[in-house]
C-alpha angles and dihedrals in degrees: 000000000000114000128201125180133179116219128198116201135211091246091059096257126121138198141183118235124198134186128189121204094232096048132067093203128096118233112212133184107197135152090002092303132106114224130181110211119200117219113258134196112283131179092216131008118353134306127195123185143172140136093013094307118116123185120191125192112188125212087242091059100260122137131201133177129200122194131183113286092002131097121249111271134196118241137193132204111258098188140344121233134180 
């Protein structure tokens, strides 16, 4: 099942995150750009990173995003789609 979620972050930004069942990558639409983030090694939870964007999903359900020239910020799911 394909999953899309909209996240709102503490710094006022937002992004859409998508996962496909046949693919281990995260598909992100952020700052008007579409980025495919390969899964990276993580001690706990999941981490995806590419082109200066790092997305972390913790085992406890927390989410953070780090973008170039910006500090890491905490984000929460706004709504769940498909």
